[in-house]
Every structure is written in structure tokens, then in C-alpha cells.
Backbone and ligand atoms as CSV (ligand in chain L), in Angstrom:
chain,resi,resn,atom,element,x,y,z
A,1,MET,N,N,96.494,91.316,104.082
A,1,MET,CA,C,97.056,91.879,105.328
A,1,MET,C,C,98.431,91.261,105.600
A,2,SER,N,N,99.439,92.069,105.982
A,2,SER,CA,C,100.794,91.522,106.128
A,2,SER,C,C,100.849,90.585,107.336
A,3,ASP,N,N,101.772,89.614,107.266
A,3,ASP,CA,C,101.888,88.618,108.333
A,3,ASP,C,C,102.236,89.263,109.669
A,4,SER,N,N,102.948,90.415,109.617
A,4,SER,CA,C,103.416,91.029,110.857
A,4,SER,C,C,102.326,91.828,111.575
A,5,ALA,N,N,101.170,92.050,110.922
A,5,ALA,CA,C,100.121,92.843,111.555
A,5,ALA,C,C,99.581,92.103,112.778
A,6,ALA,N,N,99.271,92.870,113.838
A,6,ALA,CA,C,98.785,92.272,115.077
A,6,ALA,C,C,97.256,92.137,115.057
A,7,PHE,N,N,96.689,92.112,113.882
A,7,PHE,CA,C,95.232,91.997,113.741
A,7,PHE,C,C,94.952,91.384,112.380
A,8,ASP,N,N,93.733,90.854,112.238
A,8,ASP,CA,C,93.370,90.292,110.934
A,8,ASP,C,C,92.369,91.223,110.238
A,9,SER,N,N,91.953,90.844,109.033
A,9,SER,CA,C,91.094,91.742,108.252
A,9,SER,C,C,89.715,91.897,108.900
A,10,LYS,N,N,89.271,90.858,109.651
A,10,LYS,CA,C,87.974,90.970,110.332
A,10,LYS,C,C,88.037,92.070,111.402
A,11,GLN,N,N,89.139,92.062,112.171
A,11,GLN,CA,C,89.332,93.096,113.201
A,11,GLN,C,C,89.420,94.484,112.560
A,12,PHE,N,N,90.111,94.564,111.446
A,12,PHE,CA,C,90.246,95.836,110.723
A,12,PHE,C,C,88.866,96.367,110.336
A,13,ARG,N,N,88.056,95.479,109.733
A,13,ARG,CA,C,86.708,95.892,109.319
A,13,ARG,C,C,85.856,96.289,110.513
A,14,THR,N,N,85.940,95.494,111.589
A,14,THR,CA,C,85.111,95.756,112.774
A,14,THR,C,C,85.443,97.107,113.387
A,15,VAL,N,N,86.744,97.354,113.565
A,15,VAL,CA,C,87.147,98.616,114.211
A,15,VAL,C,C,86.817,99.800,113.313
A,16,LEU,N,N,87.136,99.689,112.015
A,16,LEU,CA,C,86.859,100.810,111.112
A,16,LEU,C,C,85.350,101.040,110.960
A,17,GLY,N,N,84.560,99.979,111.208
A,17,GLY,CA,C,83.100,100.117,111.161
A,17,GLY,C,C,82.551,100.985,112.281
A,18,HIS,N,N,83.406,101.264,113.279
A,18,HIS,CA,C,82.999,102.158,114.365
A,18,HIS,C,C,83.165,103.629,114.016
A,19,PHE,N,N,83.668,103.887,112.810
A,19,PHE,CA,C,83.733,105.267,112.335
A,19,PHE,C,C,82.490,105.532,111.494
A,20,PRO,N,N,81.591,106.405,111.954
A,20,PRO,CA,C,80.364,106.642,111.187
A,20,PRO,C,C,80.655,107.471,109.937
A,21,THR,N,N,79.974,107.156,108.858
A,21,THR,CA,C,80.133,107.935,107.624
A,21,THR,C,C,78.762,108.348,107.102
A,22,GLY,N,N,78.784,109.352,106.243
A,22,GLY,CA,C,77.618,109.618,105.416
A,22,GLY,C,C,77.551,108.563,104.329
A,23,VAL,N,N,76.469,108.566,103.593
A,23,VAL,CA,C,76.284,107.590,102.513
A,23,VAL,C,C,76.013,108.357,101.220
A,24,THR,N,N,76.778,108.016,100.178
A,24,THR,CA,C,76.563,108.656,98.882
A,24,THR,C,C,76.343,107.607,97.804
A,25,ILE,N,N,75.725,108.043,96.718
A,25,ILE,CA,C,75.776,107.269,95.479
A,25,ILE,C,C,76.610,108.090,94.500
A,26,VAL,N,N,77.721,107.506,94.073
A,26,VAL,CA,C,78.557,108.158,93.062
A,26,VAL,C,C,78.095,107.640,91.701
A,27,THR,N,N,77.758,108.574,90.833
A,27,THR,CA,C,77.187,108.219,89.528
A,27,THR,C,C,78.099,108.680,88.399
A,28,GLY,N,N,77.872,108.078,87.240
A,28,GLY,CA,C,78.566,108.488,86.028
A,28,GLY,C,C,77.844,107.905,84.831
A,29,MET,N,N,78.422,108.090,83.661
A,29,MET,CA,C,77.803,107.552,82.443
A,29,MET,C,C,78.761,106.569,81.771
A,30,GLU,N,N,78.190,105.447,81.342
A,30,GLU,CA,C,78.915,104.512,80.482
A,30,GLU,C,C,78.272,104.643,79.111
A,31,ASP,N,N,78.875,105.428,78.236
A,31,ASP,CA,C,78.225,105.836,76.979
A,31,ASP,C,C,76.906,106.524,77.333
A,32,ASP,N,N,75.755,105.944,76.919
A,32,ASP,CA,C,74.479,106.605,77.211
A,32,ASP,C,C,73.767,106.008,78.426
A,33,THR,N,N,74.452,105.130,79.144
A,33,THR,CA,C,73.819,104.406,80.246
A,33,THR,C,C,74.291,104.943,81.592
A,34,PRO,N,N,73.333,105.267,82.489
A,34,PRO,CA,C,73.750,105.712,83.826
A,34,PRO,C,C,74.290,104.545,84.651
A,35,VAL,N,N,75.372,104.788,85.371
A,35,VAL,CA,C,75.930,103.779,86.277
A,35,VAL,C,C,76.204,104.457,87.617
A,36,GLY,N,N,76.270,103.660,88.672
A,36,GLY,CA,C,76.533,104.249,89.981
A,36,GLY,C,C,76.694,103.181,91.036
A,37,PHE,N,N,77.310,103.568,92.150
A,37,PHE,CA,C,77.480,102.649,93.269
A,37,PHE,C,C,77.457,103.408,94.596
A,38,THR,N,N,77.153,102.667,95.646
A,38,THR,CA,C,77.108,103.243,96.991
A,38,THR,C,C,78.527,103.413,97.507
A,39,ILE,N,N,78.833,104.620,97.981
A,39,ILE,CA,C,80.182,104.954,98.427
A,39,ILE,C,C,80.110,105.705,99.761
A,40,GLY,N,N,80.843,105.169,100.764
A,40,GLY,CA,C,80.927,105.844,102.055
A,40,GLY,C,C,82.222,106.619,102.233
A,41,SER,N,N,83.179,106.374,101.348
A,41,SER,CA,C,84.518,106.959,101.527
A,41,SER,C,C,84.654,108.332,100.878
A,42,PHE,N,N,83.550,108.980,100.610
A,42,PHE,CA,C,83.588,110.323,100.039
A,42,PHE,C,C,84.195,111.305,101.049
A,43,THR,N,N,85.015,112.212,100.559
A,43,THR,CA,C,85.574,113.235,101.439
A,43,THR,C,C,85.836,114.544,100.690
A,44,SER,N,N,85.704,115.630,101.396
A,44,SER,CA,C,86.131,116.927,100.893
A,44,SER,C,C,87.654,116.974,100.962
A,45,VAL,N,N,88.312,117.505,99.939
A,45,VAL,CA,C,89.781,117.499,99.889
A,45,VAL,C,C,90.358,118.906,99.946
A,46,SER,N,N,89.892,119.805,99.101
A,46,SER,CA,C,90.518,121.124,98.970
A,46,SER,C,C,89.459,122.156,98.630
A,47,LEU,N,N,89.608,123.353,99.242
A,47,LEU,CA,C,88.668,124.440,98.943
A,47,LEU,C,C,89.133,125.227,97.714
A,48,ASP,N,N,90.457,125.459,97.619
A,48,ASP,CA,C,90.992,126.260,96.515
A,48,ASP,C,C,92.244,125.600,95.954
A,49,PRO,N,N,92.160,124.866,94.853
A,49,PRO,CA,C,90.970,124.683,94.031
A,49,PRO,C,C,89.983,123.726,94.693
A,50,PRO,N,N,88.699,123.792,94.305
A,50,PRO,CA,C,87.690,122.940,94.942
A,50,PRO,C,C,87.811,121.491,94.481
A,51,MET,N,N,88.185,120.609,95.424
A,51,MET,CA,C,88.368,119.199,95.066
A,51,MET,C,C,87.785,118.287,96.142
A,52,VAL,N,N,87.260,117.158,95.688
A,52,VAL,CA,C,86.735,116.124,96.575
A,52,VAL,C,C,87.295,114.781,96.102
A,53,GLY,N,N,87.055,113.731,96.892
A,53,GLY,CA,C,87.546,112.428,96.476
A,53,GLY,C,C,86.732,111.292,97.063
A,54,PHE,N,N,86.963,110.094,96.517
A,54,PHE,CA,C,86.353,108.878,97.063
A,54,PHE,C,C,87.227,107.693,96.663
A,55,LEU,N,N,86.972,106.549,97.338
A,55,LEU,CA,C,87.837,105.386,97.132
A,55,LEU,C,C,87.042,104.165,96.670
A,56,PRO,N,N,87.048,103.867,95.358
A,56,PRO,CA,C,86.441,102.627,94.880
A,56,PRO,C,C,87.459,101.484,94.927
A,57,GLN,N,N,86.970,100.257,95.065
A,57,GLN,CA,C,87.865,99.098,94.992
A,57,GLN,C,C,88.492,99.030,93.603
A,58,THR,N,N,89.742,98.550,93.544
A,58,THR,CA,C,90.399,98.467,92.232
A,58,THR,C,C,89.673,97.508,91.292
A,59,ASN,N,N,88.936,96.527,91.852
A,59,ASN,CA,C,88.216,95.581,90.982
A,59,ASN,C,C,86.755,95.975,90.775
A,60,SER,N,N,86.401,97.224,91.050
A,60,SER,CA,C,85.006,97.648,90.912
A,60,SER,C,C,84.590,97.739,89.445
A,61,ALA,N,N,83.532,97.014,89.107
A,61,ALA,CA,C,83.000,97.065,87.734
A,61,ALA,C,C,82.397,98.430,87.441
A,62,THR,N,N,81.789,99.030,88.450
A,62,THR,CA,C,81.152,100.338,88.228
A,62,THR,C,C,82.204,101.422,87.987
A,63,TRP,N,N,83.271,101.406,88.770
A,63,TRP,CA,C,84.323,102.396,88.516
A,63,TRP,C,C,84.893,102.208,87.107
A,64,ALA,N,N,85.146,100.954,86.725
A,64,ALA,CA,C,85.675,100.694,85.378
A,64,ALA,C,C,84.724,101.225,84.309
A,65,ALA,N,N,83.423,101.155,84.573
A,65,ALA,CA,C,82.436,101.610,83.590
A,65,ALA,C,C,82.399,103.133,83.481
A,66,MET,N,N,82.544,103.821,84.603
A,66,MET,CA,C,82.395,105.291,84.555
A,66,MET,C,C,83.735,106.007,84.322
A,67,ALA,N,N,84.844,105.337,84.562
A,67,ALA,CA,C,86.154,105.998,84.481
A,67,ALA,C,C,86.455,106.606,83.107
A,68,PRO,N,N,86.134,105.922,81.997
A,68,PRO,CA,C,86.503,106.500,80.696
A,68,PRO,C,C,85.901,107.880,80.446
A,69,ALA,N,N,84.738,108.166,80.982
A,69,ALA,CA,C,84.104,109.474,80.764
A,69,ALA,C,C,84.843,110.586,81.504
A,70,GLY,N,N,85.585,110.213,82.565
A,70,GLY,CA,C,86.357,111.215,83.297
A,70,GLY,C,C,85.507,112.163,84.118
A,71,ARG,N,N,84.323,111.709,84.512
A,71,ARG,CA,C,83.411,112.564,85.275
A,71,ARG,C,C,82.662,111.718,86.290
A,72,PHE,N,N,82.211,112.356,87.359
A,72,PHE,CA,C,81.339,111.664,88.313
A,72,PHE,C,C,80.547,112.693,89.090
A,73,CYS,N,N,79.432,112.234,89.661
A,73,CYS,CA,C,78.625,113.091,90.523
A,73,CYS,C,C,78.381,112.363,91.835
A,74,VAL,N,N,78.654,113.039,92.944
A,74,VAL,CA,C,78.431,112.473,94.278
A,74,VAL,C,C,77.054,112.929,94.753
A,75,ASN,N,N,76.191,111.958,95.086
A,75,ASN,CA,C,74.847,112.259,95.578
A,75,ASN,C,C,74.773,111.855,97.043
A,76,VAL,N,N,74.586,112.816,97.926
A,76,VAL,CA,C,74.520,112.527,99.366
A,76,VAL,C,C,73.099,112.079,99.694
A,77,LEU,N,N,72.977,110.847,100.197
A,77,LEU,CA,C,71.636,110.286,100.405
A,77,LEU,C,C,70.960,110.847,101.647
A,78,SER,N,N,69.634,110.898,101.563
A,78,SER,CA,C,68.821,111.299,102.704
A,78,SER,C,C,68.368,110.049,103.471
A,79,ARG,N,N,67.863,110.256,104.671
A,79,ARG,CA,C,67.426,109.113,105.492
A,79,ARG,C,C,66.229,108.404,104.868
A,80,ASP,N,N,65.612,109.029,103.872
A,80,ASP,CA,C,64.493,108.383,103.168
A,80,ASP,C,C,64.965,107.529,101.991
A,81,GLN,N,N,66.281,107.406,101.832
A,81,GLN,CA,C,66.809,106.692,100.661
A,81,GLN,C,C,67.600,105.439,101.041
A,82,VAL,N,N,67.175,104.794,102.135
A,82,VAL,CA,C,67.804,103.544,102.587
A,82,VAL,C,C,67.785,102.497,101.478
A,83,ASP,N,N,66.657,102.402,100.778
A,83,ASP,CA,C,66.532,101.397,99.716
A,83,ASP,C,C,67.568,101.622,98.618
A,84,LEU,N,N,67.842,102.889,98.295
A,84,LEU,CA,C,68.836,103.183,97.253
A,84,LEU,C,C,70.239,102.792,97.711
A,85,CYS,N,N,70.523,102.988,98.994
A,85,CYS,CA,C,71.833,102.612,99.528
A,85,CYS,C,C,72.103,101.138,99.252
A,86,TRP,N,N,71.150,100.261,99.584
A,86,TRP,CA,C,71.375,98.817,99.396
A,86,TRP,C,C,71.314,98.436,97.923
A,87,LYS,N,N,70.400,99.059,97.184
A,87,LYS,CA,C,70.250,98.734,95.761
A,87,LYS,C,C,71.551,98.994,94.989
A,88,PHE,N,N,72.212,100.115,95.316
A,88,PHE,CA,C,73.419,100.490,94.583
A,88,PHE,C,C,74.679,99.839,95.181
A,89,ALA,N,N,74.493,98.996,96.194
A,89,ALA,CA,C,75.629,98.272,96.777
A,89,ALA,C,C,75.607,96.796,96.386
A,90,LYS,N,N,74.539,96.369,95.706
A,90,LYS,CA,C,74.475,94.966,95.273
A,90,LYS,C,C,75.538,94.729,94.207
A,91,SER,N,N,76.163,93.550,94.232
A,91,SER,CA,C,77.391,93.380,93.457
A,91,SER,C,C,77.178,93.087,91.971
A,92,ASP,N,N,75.946,93.130,91.483
A,92,ASP,CA,C,75.790,92.940,90.029
A,92,ASP,C,C,75.715,94.302,89.338
A,93,HIS,N,N,76.855,94.673,88.736
A,93,HIS,CA,C,76.901,95.968,88.050
A,93,HIS,C,C,76.110,95.887,86.741
A,94,ASP,N,N,74.987,96.556,86.691
A,94,ASP,CA,C,74.281,96.746,85.419
A,94,ASP,C,C,73.297,97.891,85.595
A,95,SER,N,N,72.671,98.284,84.522
A,95,SER,CA,C,71.863,99.497,84.547
A,95,SER,C,C,70.593,99.328,85.380
A,96,SER,N,N,70.278,98.090,85.828
A,96,SER,CA,C,69.047,97.899,86.598
A,96,SER,C,C,69.085,98.644,87.922
A,97,ARG,N,N,70.269,99.036,88.380
A,97,ARG,CA,C,70.324,99.836,89.612
A,97,ARG,C,C,69.508,101.124,89.449
A,98,PHE,N,N,69.408,101.630,88.227
A,98,PHE,CA,C,68.678,102.876,88.002
A,98,PHE,C,C,67.198,102.653,87.685
A,99,ASP,N,N,66.764,101.382,87.572
A,99,ASP,CA,C,65.349,101.134,87.300
A,99,ASP,C,C,64.496,101.742,88.412
A,100,GLY,N,N,63.542,102.567,88.034
A,100,GLY,CA,C,62.638,103.171,89.009
A,100,GLY,C,C,63.243,104.319,89.793
A,101,VAL,N,N,64.460,104.709,89.453
A,101,VAL,CA,C,65.123,105.807,90.169
A,101,VAL,C,C,64.994,107.089,89.347
A,102,ALA,N,N,64.453,108.145,89.974
A,102,ALA,CA,C,64.313,109.427,89.279
A,102,ALA,C,C,65.654,110.154,89.284
A,103,TRP,N,N,66.126,110.539,88.122
A,103,TRP,CA,C,67.405,111.260,88.026
A,103,TRP,C,C,67.369,112.190,86.826
A,104,ARG,N,N,68.296,113.148,86.854
A,104,ARG,CA,C,68.458,114.048,85.716
A,104,ARG,C,C,69.956,114.275,85.519
A,105,PRO,N,N,70.387,114.612,84.318
A,105,PRO,CA,C,71.816,114.837,84.127
A,105,PRO,C,C,72.290,116.119,84.794
A,106,GLY,N,N,73.425,116.045,85.475
A,106,GLY,CA,C,74.044,117.242,86.039
A,106,GLY,C,C,74.803,118.000,84.964
A,107,PRO,N,N,75.459,119.091,85.341
A,107,PRO,CA,C,76.189,119.908,84.364
A,107,PRO,C,C,77.217,119.125,83.544
A,108,THR,N,N,77.872,118.119,84.132
A,108,THR,CA,C,78.847,117.342,83.357
A,108,THR,C,C,78.204,116.141,82.662
A,109,GLY,N,N,76.910,115.905,82.909
A,109,GLY,CA,C,76.218,114.767,82.301
A,109,GLY,C,C,76.022,113.598,83.245
A,110,SER,N,N,76.726,113.591,84.370
A,110,SER,CA,C,76.554,112.501,85.340
A,110,SER,C,C,75.214,112.658,86.050
A,111,PRO,N,N,74.562,111.527,86.406
A,111,PRO,CA,C,73.231,111.604,87.002
A,111,PRO,C,C,73.171,112.265,88.381
A,112,ILE,N,N,72.203,113.157,88.535
A,112,ILE,CA,C,71.813,113.689,89.838
A,112,ILE,C,C,70.589,112.900,90.273
A,113,VAL,N,N,70.687,112.252,91.436
A,113,VAL,CA,C,69.580,111.444,91.962
A,113,VAL,C,C,68.595,112.370,92.671
A,114,GLU,N,N,67.343,112.320,92.247
A,114,GLU,CA,C,66.326,113.194,92.847
A,114,GLU,C,C,66.207,112.931,94.346
A,115,ARG,N,N,66.054,113.998,95.096
A,115,ARG,CA,C,65.817,114.003,96.519
A,115,ARG,C,C,67.051,113.646,97.365
A,116,ALA,N,N,68.231,113.623,96.719
A,116,ALA,CA,C,69.465,113.560,97.506
A,116,ALA,C,C,69.591,114.871,98.280
A,117,VAL,N,N,70.243,114.852,99.445
A,117,VAL,CA,C,70.335,116.096,100.237
A,117,VAL,C,C,71.370,117.051,99.659
A,118,ALA,N,N,72.284,116.537,98.834
A,118,ALA,CA,C,73.262,117.393,98.163
A,118,ALA,C,C,73.831,116.627,96.980
A,119,TRP,N,N,74.322,117.355,95.970
A,119,TRP,CA,C,75.072,116.715,94.885
A,119,TRP,C,C,76.296,117.561,94.563
A,120,ILE,N,N,77.364,116.868,94.160
A,120,ILE,CA,C,78.647,117.510,93.846
A,120,ILE,C,C,79.107,116.905,92.522
A,121,ASP,N,N,79.122,117.725,91.473
A,121,ASP,CA,C,79.416,117.249,90.125
A,121,ASP,C,C,80.876,117.552,89.788
A,122,CYS,N,N,81.605,116.559,89.286
A,122,CYS,CA,C,83.065,116.671,89.198
A,122,CYS,C,C,83.636,116.162,87.882
A,123,GLU,N,N,84.798,116.699,87.552
A,123,GLU,CA,C,85.670,116.145,86.518
A,123,GLU,C,C,86.799,115.418,87.246
A,124,VAL,N,N,87.182,114.242,86.746
A,124,VAL,CA,C,88.280,113.512,87.390
A,124,VAL,C,C,89.589,114.271,87.163
A,125,GLU,N,N,90.282,114.570,88.271
A,125,GLU,CA,C,91.555,115.295,88.213
A,125,GLU,C,C,92.720,114.307,88.185
A,126,ASP,N,N,92.599,113.254,89.004
A,126,ASP,CA,C,93.664,112.261,89.087
A,126,ASP,C,C,93.125,111.000,89.745
A,127,VAL,N,N,93.793,109.889,89.499
A,127,VAL,CA,C,93.425,108.616,90.140
A,127,VAL,C,C,94.704,107.988,90.672
A,128,TYR,N,N,94.721,107.694,91.974
A,128,TYR,CA,C,95.899,107.116,92.619
A,128,TYR,C,C,95.557,105.705,93.080
A,129,GLU,N,N,96.458,104.750,92.819
A,129,GLU,CA,C,96.227,103.393,93.317
A,129,GLU,C,C,96.785,103.309,94.727
A,130,MET,N,N,95.952,102.826,95.669
A,130,MET,CA,C,96.354,102.744,97.075
A,130,MET,C,C,95.900,101.406,97.632
A,131,GLY,N,N,96.794,100.421,97.670
A,131,GLY,CA,C,96.407,99.098,98.141
A,131,GLY,C,C,95.341,98.516,97.232
A,132,ASP,N,N,94.236,98.038,97.818
A,132,ASP,CA,C,93.192,97.424,96.993
A,132,ASP,C,C,92.108,98.427,96.575
A,133,HIS,N,N,92.377,99.713,96.760
A,133,HIS,CA,C,91.444,100.762,96.323
A,133,HIS,C,C,92.175,101.795,95.461
A,134,TYR,N,N,91.398,102.537,94.674
A,134,TYR,CA,C,91.881,103.766,94.060
A,134,TYR,C,C,91.419,104.944,94.915
A,135,PHE,N,N,92.197,106.004,94.898
A,135,PHE,CA,C,91.685,107.283,95.390
A,135,PHE,C,C,91.404,108.132,94.161
A,136,VAL,N,N,90.133,108.457,93.944
A,136,VAL,CA,C,89.729,109.250,92.786
A,136,VAL,C,C,89.566,110.696,93.236
A,137,LEU,N,N,90.409,111.559,92.692
A,137,LEU,CA,C,90.376,112.981,93.040
A,137,LEU,C,C,89.586,113.716,91.962
A,138,GLY,N,N,88.582,114.463,92.385
A,138,GLY,CA,C,87.739,115.176,91.425
A,138,GLY,C,C,87.781,116.674,91.627
A,139,ARG,N,N,87.768,117.403,90.519
A,139,ARG,CA,C,87.656,118.866,90.599
A,139,ARG,C,C,86.171,119.208,90.492
A,140,VAL,N,N,85.678,119.972,91.439
A,140,VAL,CA,C,84.243,120.252,91.497
A,140,VAL,C,C,83.865,121.278,90.420
A,141,VAL,N,N,82.858,120.909,89.631
A,141,VAL,CA,C,82.375,121.766,88.547
A,141,VAL,C,C,81.130,122.541,88.987
A,142,ALA,N,N,80.269,121.858,89.729
A,142,ALA,CA,C,79.022,122.468,90.213
A,142,ALA,C,C,78.545,121.672,91.410
A,143,LEU,N,N,77.786,122.311,92.286
A,143,LEU,CA,C,77.265,121.598,93.455
A,143,LEU,C,C,76.055,122.348,94.021
A,144,GLU,N,N,75.224,121.587,94.714
A,144,GLU,CA,C,74.049,122.204,95.321
A,144,GLU,C,C,73.608,121.348,96.500
A,145,ALA,N,N,73.038,122.015,97.517
A,145,ALA,CA,C,72.567,121.294,98.701
A,145,ALA,C,C,71.070,121.496,98.869
A,146,ASP,N,N,70.391,120.399,99.202
A,146,ASP,CA,C,69.000,120.505,99.624
A,146,ASP,C,C,68.097,121.119,98.551
A,147,ALA,N,N,68.437,120.850,97.283
A,147,ALA,CA,C,67.697,121.479,96.194
A,147,ALA,C,C,66.226,121.060,96.161
A,148,ASN,N,N,65.934,119.853,96.668
A,148,ASN,CA,C,64.558,119.353,96.637
A,148,ASN,C,C,63.856,119.539,97.967
A,149,ASN,N,N,64.431,120.363,98.792
A,149,ASN,CA,C,63.903,120.497,100.146
A,149,ASN,C,C,62.407,120.804,100.132
A,150,ASP,N,N,61.694,120.064,100.949
A,150,ASP,CA,C,60.252,120.266,101.030
A,150,ASP,C,C,59.893,121.167,102.210
A,151,GLY,N,N,60.888,121.852,102.782
A,151,GLY,CA,C,60.630,122.756,103.896
A,151,GLY,C,C,60.938,122.133,105.234
A,152,ASP,N,N,61.238,120.827,105.244
A,152,ASP,CA,C,61.473,120.100,106.487
A,152,ASP,C,C,62.960,120.059,106.846
A,153,GLY,N,N,63.827,120.612,105.997
A,153,GLY,CA,C,65.263,120.575,106.245
A,153,GLY,C,C,65.879,119.283,105.757
A,154,PRO,N,N,67.193,119.277,105.525
A,154,PRO,CA,C,67.854,118.075,105.034
A,154,PRO,C,C,68.077,117.060,106.149
A,155,HIS,N,N,67.832,115.797,105.853
A,155,HIS,CA,C,68.048,114.717,106.817
A,155,HIS,C,C,68.959,113.676,106.189
A,156,PRO,N,N,70.268,113.715,106.493
A,156,PRO,CA,C,71.190,112.782,105.841
A,156,PRO,C,C,71.059,111.372,106.398
A,157,LEU,N,N,71.541,110.419,105.601
A,157,LEU,CA,C,71.611,109.019,106.005
A,157,LEU,C,C,73.030,108.743,106.517
A,158,LEU,N,N,73.136,108.009,107.621
A,158,LEU,CA,C,74.437,107.673,108.190
A,158,LEU,C,C,74.628,106.161,108.258
A,159,PHE,N,N,75.893,105.731,108.163
A,159,PHE,CA,C,76.261,104.305,108.204
A,159,PHE,C,C,77.192,104.089,109.393
A,160,PHE,N,N,76.852,103.111,110.236
A,160,PHE,CA,C,77.639,102.858,111.444
A,160,PHE,C,C,77.517,101.391,111.827
A,161,LYS,N,N,78.656,100.700,111.967
A,161,LYS,CA,C,78.680,99.282,112.352
A,161,LYS,C,C,77.739,98.447,111.481
A,162,GLY,N,N,77.750,98.716,110.194
A,162,GLY,CA,C,76.985,97.895,109.257
A,162,GLY,C,C,75.513,98.216,109.176
A,163,THR,N,N,75.072,99.250,109.884
A,163,THR,CA,C,73.649,99.584,109.852
A,163,THR,C,C,73.459,101.050,109.448
A,164,LEU,N,N,72.252,101.358,109.020
A,164,LEU,CA,C,71.916,102.709,108.585
A,164,LEU,C,C,71.035,103.396,109.611
A,165,GLY,N,N,71.186,104.706,109.699
A,165,GLY,CA,C,70.339,105.463,110.607
A,165,GLY,C,C,70.300,106.921,110.219
A,166,GLY,N,N,69.638,107.726,111.049
A,166,GLY,CA,C,69.536,109.153,110.803
A,166,GLY,C,C,70.439,109.925,111.745
A,167,PHE,N,N,70.379,111.222,111.648
A,167,PHE,CA,C,71.223,112.103,112.456
A,167,PHE,C,C,70.337,112.889,113.412
A,168,ALA,N,N,70.768,112.952,114.675
A,168,ALA,CA,C,70.061,113.778,115.648
A,168,ALA,C,C,71.048,114.768,116.246
A,169,ALA,N,N,70.776,116.048,116.108
A,169,ALA,CA,C,71.686,117.074,116.649
A,169,ALA,C,C,71.672,117.022,118.166
A,170,GLU,N,N,72.878,117.062,118.777
A,170,GLU,CA,C,72.985,117.010,120.245
A,170,GLU,C,C,73.588,118.290,120.804
A,171,GLY,N,N,74.007,119.161,119.941
A,171,GLY,CA,C,74.647,120.350,120.463
A,171,GLY,C,C,75.008,121.321,119.359
L,1,LIG,C1,C,77.245,102.199,103.243
L,1,LIG,C2,C,78.156,101.625,102.182
L,1,LIG,C3,C,79.333,102.281,101.853
L,1,LIG,C4,C,80.185,101.769,100.867
L,1,LIG,N1,N,81.343,102.429,100.569
L,1,LIG,C5,C,82.174,101.942,99.609
L,1,LIG,C6,C,83.377,102.629,99.282
L,1,LIG,O1,O,83.692,103.678,99.827
L,1,LIG,N2,N,84.173,102.087,98.317
L,1,LIG,C7,C,83.846,100.920,97.672
L,1,LIG,O2,O,84.618,100.471,96.822
L,1,LIG,N3,N,82.707,100.248,97.972
L,1,LIG,C8,C,81.874,100.730,98.917
L,1,LIG,N4,N,80.715,100.064,99.229
L,1,LIG,C9,C,80.436,98.801,98.534
L,1,LIG,C10,C,79.943,99.009,97.102
L,1,LIG,O3,O,78.766,99.815,97.070
L,1,LIG,C11,C,79.636,97.639,96.466
L,1,LIG,O4,O,80.804,96.841,96.515
L,1,LIG,C12,C,79.156,97.736,95.044
L,1,LIG,O5,O,78.763,96.446,94.626
L,1,LIG,C13,C,80.230,98.245,94.106
L,1,LIG,O6,O,79.729,98.233,92.800
L,1,LIG,P1,P,80.367,97.292,91.684
L,1,LIG,O7,O,80.277,95.882,92.235
L,1,LIG,O8,O,79.483,97.495,90.506
L,1,LIG,O9,O,81.760,97.746,91.492
L,1,LIG,C14,C,79.849,100.560,100.192
L,1,LIG,C15,C,78.647,99.911,100.523
L,1,LIG,C16,C,77.815,100.435,101.494
L,1,LIG,C17,C,76.523,99.714,101.831
């Protein structure tokens, strides 16, 4: 943080933590091994052409592992997948994150996590370095919402002030 800023990094984190986000697991393949990490910075970018993006840290081991394949899949977590959110956010990058996790390859080969409320499968279009993060821009190849729906409707997982919760419609 620059010396001239009127706030420190703790204040930055605290204030930005007041912006609620959805929770995703972004997956990819490192050769034949599935890799993935918990990502809240996922965003829709463009409808035509269809593009989305997310921001991994520049020192992320998981991004380094999946980047060579040039593909990724965004899995939007449901409120029943709190355990996956924390499991894929632990800082030891290795394939054990996928132990016990049901998944299948998407159209580009990146893992689709079973029972996610939506998945968006992408080819990497561009990667921009922005401070201590990259912005990874992906061109959407295929996507689906609520494919595993059991008739109860999709229930996304939300992240707010360091905690996880569900969504309740108010209007
Ligand atoms: C709810 C939530 C959202 C997160 N969003 C991001 C994000 O957008 N970008 C990022 O780099 N890390 C994010 N993280 C942290 C990563 O999941 C964590 O640093 C993970 O260890 C990264 O994997 P790696 O250490 O294998 O690179 C998030 C963690 C949580 C719990």
C-alpha cells in the first residue's frame, strides 16, 4: 500500500469485506491432475462475445498449475458446499483438494464439481497483471445452471465479512 494512502491494508480488507460475493471454485487440469481454488472475484464481463473473468493472486500455486492448459471452469457453489469453500481455500496446493469430491470433465476438460448451482467452462482469452493479482479473461465455451437440481431450486452460497451464508429473497 502506498505511503500516501489514508488507510492501511487492514482497513482495505475490512471495508471491501462489506461487499458480499458469490463463492466459486475455479478448476483446471495440471496434466492429468485436477486442480482448483476458491474464488470470490468471479465476474461476468461481456455478452457478445461471451466472456467472464476472475482474479487470482500473482503468487497463486493453483493458477500457475492450471495456466499452461489455457482453460478453466467456474463452479458456483451452493449453500450445501460450505466445506468445499474452505477445503479449496487452504493454502497447500495439491490434488488432495479433490479427494472425496465428485466431479466430471467439462467440455474443455476442466472439472465440473457435482451439485454446483452453475458451471461456466472457458478458454483463457487473456491474462492481465494488476497489482498483486492477475485478471484472467475467459471466453465461455459452454455453461449450465442448476443441472443437478433436485426440484428445490438453486441455493447459492454467499461470502460476507469473512463468513458464509445463504440467500433470502426480499423483493
Ligand atoms: C470466499 C473466498 C473467496 C476467495 N476469493 C479469492 C480470489 O478471488 N482470488 C484469490 O486469489 N484468492 C481468493 N481466495 C483465497 C484462495 O482460495 C486461497 O488463497 C487459496 O489457497 C489459493 O490457492 P493456492 O494457494 O493453491 O494458490 C478466496 C478465499 C475464500 C474463502
